[in-house]
VOMILUM-486282 format. One line per 2 residues: number of its first residue (from 1); their letters; for each residue x, y, z of N, C-alpha, C. Coordinates in nm, 2 decimals. Example, Ala and Ser with C-alpha at 12.3 -4.5 7.8 and 13.67 -1.06 7.14 Angstrom:
# residues 2
1) AS) 1.32/-0.57/0.78/1.23/-0.45/0.78/1.32/-0.33/0.78; 1.28/-0.22/0.71/1.37/-0.11/0.71/1.29/0.00/0.79
END
This chain:
# residues 75
1) XX) -0.36/1.21/-0.19/-0.38/1.07/-0.22/-0.35/1.05/-0.37; -0.26/0.94/-0.39/-0.22/0.91/-0.53/-0.28/0.77/-0.56
3) XX) -0.35/0.76/-0.67/-0.40/0.63/-0.71/-0.28/0.57/-0.78; -0.23/0.44/-0.75/-0.13/0.38/-0.80/-0.16/0.26/-0.89
5) XX) -0.30/0.22/-0.89/-0.34/0.13/-0.98/-0.49/0.17/-1.01; -0.51/0.20/-1.14/-0.65/0.24/-1.17/-0.75/0.12/-1.18
7) XX) -0.71/0.00/-1.20/-0.80/-0.11/-1.20/-0.83/-0.15/-1.07; -0.75/-0.16/-0.97/-0.79/-0.19/-0.85/-0.82/-0.09/-0.75
9) XX) -0.79/0.03/-0.78/-0.82/0.14/-0.70/-0.70/0.17/-0.57; -0.60/0.08/-0.59/-0.50/0.10/-0.49/-0.45/0.24/-0.49
11) XX) -0.43/0.28/-0.37/-0.37/0.43/-0.36/-0.28/0.43/-0.23; -0.20/0.54/-0.23/-0.10/0.56/-0.13/-0.13/0.72/-0.09
13) XX) -0.12/0.73/0.05/-0.14/0.87/0.11/-0.04/0.89/0.22; 0.02/1.00/0.23/0.12/1.03/0.34/0.04/1.08/0.45
15) XX) 0.04/0.99/0.57/-0.04/1.04/0.68/0.03/1.13/0.77; 0.17/1.13/0.76/0.26/1.20/0.85/0.39/1.19/0.77
17) XX) 0.48/1.27/0.82/0.61/1.29/0.76/0.67/1.14/0.76; 0.70/1.08/0.64/0.75/0.96/0.62/0.67/0.83/0.66
19) XX) 0.55/0.85/0.68/0.45/0.74/0.72/0.33/0.74/0.61; 0.33/0.64/0.54/0.23/0.62/0.42/0.13/0.51/0.46
21) XX) 0.00/0.55/0.41/-0.09/0.42/0.42/-0.12/0.39/0.26; -0.11/0.26/0.25/-0.13/0.20/0.12/-0.28/0.13/0.13
23) XX) -0.37/0.18/0.06/-0.52/0.12/0.07/-0.55/0.06/-0.06; -0.60/-0.07/-0.05/-0.66/-0.14/-0.16/-0.81/-0.18/-0.13
25) XX) -0.89/-0.11/-0.20/-1.04/-0.16/-0.17/-1.08/-0.28/-0.25; -1.18/-0.36/-0.17/-1.20/-0.49/-0.22/-1.36/-0.49/-0.24
27) XX) -1.43/-0.53/-0.33/-1.57/-0.55/-0.33/-1.60/-0.68/-0.26; -1.72/-0.68/-0.19/-1.76/-0.80/-0.13/-1.87/-0.85/-0.20
29) XX) -1.91/-0.98/-0.19/-2.02/-1.04/-0.27/-2.17/-0.97/-0.24; -2.18/-0.93/-0.12/-2.30/-0.86/-0.08/-2.32/-0.72/-0.13
31) XX) -2.23/-0.67/-0.19/-2.23/-0.53/-0.26/-2.16/-0.43/-0.15; -2.13/-0.48/-0.04/-2.06/-0.38/0.04/-1.92/-0.36/0.00
33) XX) -1.84/-0.28/0.08/-1.70/-0.27/0.06/-1.61/-0.30/0.18; -1.48/-0.33/0.14/-1.38/-0.36/0.24/-1.25/-0.30/0.19
35) XX) -1.17/-0.28/0.27/-1.02/-0.25/0.22/-0.92/-0.30/0.31; -0.79/-0.33/0.24/-0.69/-0.37/0.31/-0.59/-0.25/0.32
37) XX) -0.52/-0.23/0.43/-0.44/-0.12/0.45/-0.29/-0.17/0.48; -0.20/-0.11/0.43/-0.06/-0.15/0.46/0.01/-0.01/0.49
39) XX) 0.11/-0.03/0.57/0.19/0.09/0.63/0.32/0.09/0.58; 0.38/0.19/0.52/0.52/0.21/0.49/0.58/0.33/0.57
41) XX) 0.68/0.29/0.64/0.75/0.39/0.71/0.89/0.40/0.66; 0.91/0.53/0.61/1.04/0.56/0.54/1.13/0.61/0.64
43) XX) 1.25/0.54/0.65/1.35/0.58/0.75/1.48/0.53/0.70; 1.58/0.53/0.78/1.72/0.46/0.74/1.71/0.33/0.68
45) XX) 1.62/0.26/0.75/1.58/0.11/0.73/1.44/0.11/0.69; 1.37/0.13/0.59/1.23/0.14/0.56/1.16/0.00/0.59
47) XX) 1.04/0.02/0.67/0.95/-0.10/0.70/0.82/-0.08/0.64; 0.78/-0.19/0.58/0.65/-0.21/0.53/0.56/-0.32/0.62
49) XX) 0.47/-0.25/0.68/0.38/-0.33/0.76/0.26/-0.38/0.68; 0.26/-0.51/0.62/0.16/-0.57/0.52/0.07/-0.64/0.61
51) XX) -0.05/-0.61/0.59/-0.16/-0.66/0.65/-0.25/-0.75/0.55; -0.23/-0.74/0.43/-0.32/-0.81/0.33/-0.26/-0.95/0.29
53) XX) -0.35/-1.01/0.20/-0.30/-1.14/0.15/-0.17/-1.13/0.06; -0.09/-1.24/0.05/0.03/-1.23/-0.03/0.00/-1.21/-0.18
55) XX) -0.11/-1.26/-0.23/-0.15/-1.23/-0.36/-0.17/-1.07/-0.40; -0.18/-1.00/-0.29/-0.20/-0.85/-0.32/-0.07/-0.77/-0.32
57) XX) 0.03/-0.85/-0.29/0.17/-0.77/-0.30/0.20/-0.70/-0.42; 0.18/-0.76/-0.53/0.21/-0.69/-0.66/0.14/-0.54/-0.65
59) XX) 0.03/-0.53/-0.60/-0.04/-0.39/-0.59/0.04/-0.30/-0.49; 0.08/-0.38/-0.38/0.15/-0.30/-0.27/0.27/-0.25/-0.32
61) XX) 0.36/-0.34/-0.38/0.50/-0.30/-0.42/0.48/-0.19/-0.53; 0.37/-0.19/-0.61/0.35/-0.07/-0.71/0.33/0.04/-0.64
63) XX) 0.26/0.05/-0.53/0.24/0.18/-0.46/0.37/0.22/-0.39; 0.45/0.11/-0.32/0.57/0.16/-0.25/0.67/0.22/-0.36
65) XX) 0.67/0.16/-0.48/0.76/0.22/-0.58/0.75/0.36/-0.61; 0.62/0.43/-0.58/0.60/0.56/-0.60/0.67/0.64/-0.49
67) XX) 0.72/0.59/-0.39/0.79/0.65/-0.28/0.93/0.62/-0.28; 0.97/0.50/-0.29/1.11/0.44/-0.27/1.12/0.32/-0.37
69) XX) 1.24/0.28/-0.41/1.26/0.17/-0.48/1.23/0.05/-0.38; 1.15/-0.05/-0.43/1.11/-0.16/-0.34/1.24/-0.23/-0.28
71) XX) 1.35/-0.23/-0.35/1.46/-0.30/-0.32/1.52/-0.23/-0.19; 1.48/-0.11/-0.15/1.52/-0.04/-0.03/1.46/-0.10/0.09
73) XX) 1.35/-0.17/0.09/1.28/-0.21/0.20/1.37/-0.29/0.29; 1.39/-0.26/0.40/1.47/-0.35/0.50/1.37/-0.45/0.58
75) X) 1.25/-0.40/0.61/1.17/-0.49/0.69/1.03/-0.49/0.62
END
């Protein structure tokens, strides 16, 4: 696992060859925790399956950039 943003705790982990999980933990008001997970599939036409809010994309794109240039994303 590689931490890609120390402030947010966003990290990226290769779960299988060419498949990455991007995780961003979020604190909840009751003191519990929650996290958003995105999935990057690296192939001829890379895909990012983004399941978080749009405002989280800067953190996600920072993590993607650790694997491939964001401009290469096809989907």
